[in-house]
C-alpha positions in Angstrom: 3.2 -2.2 -35.6 5.6 -1.1 -38.3 8.1 -3.6 -39.6 9.2 -1.6 -42.6 12.8 -0.9 -43.5 13.4 2.8 -42.6 15.5 3.6 -45.7 12.8 2.8 -48.3 9.5 2.2 -46.5 9.1 -1.3 -47.9 8.3 -4.3 -45.9 11.0 -6.8 -44.9 10.7 -9.9 -47.1 12.5 -12.3 -44.8 9.8 -14.4 -43.2 11.8 -15.2 -40.0 12.7 -11.5 -39.5 9.0 -10.5 -39.9 7.8 -13.0 -37.3 10.6 -12.0 -34.9 9.7 -8.3 -35.1 6.1 -9.2 -34.4 7.1 -11.5 -31.5 5.3 -14.4 -33.2 6.5 -18.0 -33.1 8.5 -19.0 -36.2 6.5 -22.2 -36.9 7.1 -24.0 -40.2 3.6 -23.4 -41.4 3.6 -19.7 -40.5 6.9 -19.3 -42.3 5.6 -21.1 -45.4 2.4 -19.1 -45.5 4.4 -15.8 -45.4 6.8 -17.1 -48.1 3.9 -18.0 -50.4 2.5 -14.4 -50.0 5.9 -12.8 -50.3 6.6 -14.5 -53.6 3.1 -14.0 -55.1 2.5 -10.9 -57.2 -1.3 -11.3 -57.0 -3.9 -11.9 -54.3 -4.8 -15.4 -53.2 -7.7 -16.9 -51.5 -7.2 -18.8 -48.2 -8.1 -22.0 -50.1 -5.4 -21.3 -52.7 -2.9 -20.8 -50.0 -4.1 -24.0 -48.3 -3.6 -26.0 -51.5 0.0 -24.7 -51.9 0.7 -25.5 -48.2 -0.7 -29.0 -48.5 1.9 -29.7 -51.2 4.6 -28.8 -48.8 3.2 -30.2 -45.5 0.8 -32.9 -46.7 -1.6 -32.4 -43.8 -2.7 -29.0 -42.8 -6.1 -27.8 -41.8 -7.8 -24.9 -43.6 -8.7 -23.3 -40.1 -4.9 -23.1 -39.5 -4.5 -21.1 -42.7 -7.4 -18.8 -41.8 -6.1 -18.3 -38.3 -2.6 -17.3 -39.5 -4.0 -15.1 -42.2 -6.2 -13.2 -39.7 -3.3 -12.8 -37.3 -1.0 -11.4 -40.0 -3.8 -9.1 -41.3 -4.5 -7.8 -37.8 -0.8 -6.9 -37.5 -0.9 -5.1 -40.8 1.6 -7.4 -42.5 -0.9 -8.6 -45.2 -3.8 -6.8 -46.8 -7.3 -8.1 -47.3 -8.7 -7.8 -50.8 -12.4 -7.8 -51.1 -13.5 -9.1 -54.5 -16.7 -8.3 -56.3 -17.6 -12.0 -55.9 -17.8 -11.3 -52.2 -14.9 -13.6 -51.4 -12.0 -12.4 -49.2 -8.4 -12.7 -50.6 -5.0 -11.8 -49.1 -2.0 -10.0 -50.5 1.4 -9.0 -49.0 2.0 -5.4 -50.0 5.6 -4.5 -49.7 4.9 -0.8 -49.8 4.4 0.4 -46.2 3.7 4.1 -46.9 0.2 5.4 -47.0 -1.4 4.3 -50.3 -4.3 2.4 -51.7 -4.7 -0.4 -54.2 -5.9 -1.0 -57.7 -7.0 -4.6 -58.1 -7.3 -6.2 -61.5 -10.3 -8.5 -61.5 -9.0 -10.5 -64.4 -5.4 -11.4 -63.7 -5.6 -10.6 -59.9 -2.5 -8.2 -60.0 -2.5 -5.6 -57.3 -1.0 -2.2 -58.0 -0.3 0.7 -55.6 -2.2 3.9 -56.0 -0.3 6.8 -54.4 -3.4 9.0 -54.2 -5.7 9.5 -51.2 -8.8 11.6 -51.2 -9.2 11.4 -47.4 -9.1 15.2 -46.9 -12.0 15.7 -49.3 -13.9 12.8 -47.7 -13.3 14.1 -44.2 -14.7 17.5 -45.2 -17.8 15.8 -46.6 -18.3 13.6 -43.6 -17.7 16.5 -41.2 -19.9 19.1 -42.9 -22.8 16.9 -44.3 -23.0 14.0 -41.9 -21.5 15.8 -38.8 -19.3 12.7 -38.2 -15.6 12.0 -37.8 -13.6 9.5 -39.9 -11.5 7.2 -37.7 -10.0 5.1 -40.4 -10.3 4.3 -44.1 -9.6 1.6 -46.7 -9.8 2.3 -50.4 -9.6 -0.4 -53.0 -10.3 0.3 -56.7 -11.3 -2.7 -58.8 -10.9 -2.8 -62.6 -8.8 -4.2 -65.4 -5.1 -3.5 -65.7 -3.5 -2.4 -69.0 -2.5 -5.9 -70.0 -5.9 -7.3 -69.5 -7.5 -4.4 -71.3 -5.3 -5.0 -74.3 -6.1 -8.7 -74.3 -9.8 -7.9 -74.4 -9.1 -5.7 -77.4 
C-alpha cells in the first residue's frame, strides 16, 4: 500500500489522512502514536513511545503500543530499525522511494542512503547459491558526522 504524495514521493504527514488511506480506525491512541513518530527525527523503542503516550493518556498498555506499531509496520508506514543491542526500534521515514538507511548508533539519527547494491547481490545469489532474492532490507549502522566530531 503506497500512501505517498505523487508529486514528491514523500509520505503524508497528517495522521488522520494516513489512517484514512489505510482504512484504519482513527483512534486517539493510534493518532497519537503516529504523531509521535512523525515528529521524531530519530528511532524510538516501543517503551519510549509508550512513556510518551502515557503522558498524554495516563493509562495505556504496552501491548497496545506494540500492536499498533506492528500494524503500521506491516503496512509499510513505519520502518523497523534493528539495533546492535538486539532491540527493535521504529522510525517513520518520509521518503517513500526505494532507498536504505544509515543509522547513527550514538544519537539515533536515521539518514537515507540512495544506493542499492541489489543487482550485484542478485547476481551473486543467482550464480553462487542458485537462489532467487524475493525481498531485501539494508541498514547500515555507524556514527554520523556530528557524533564523529564529538568523539574527536
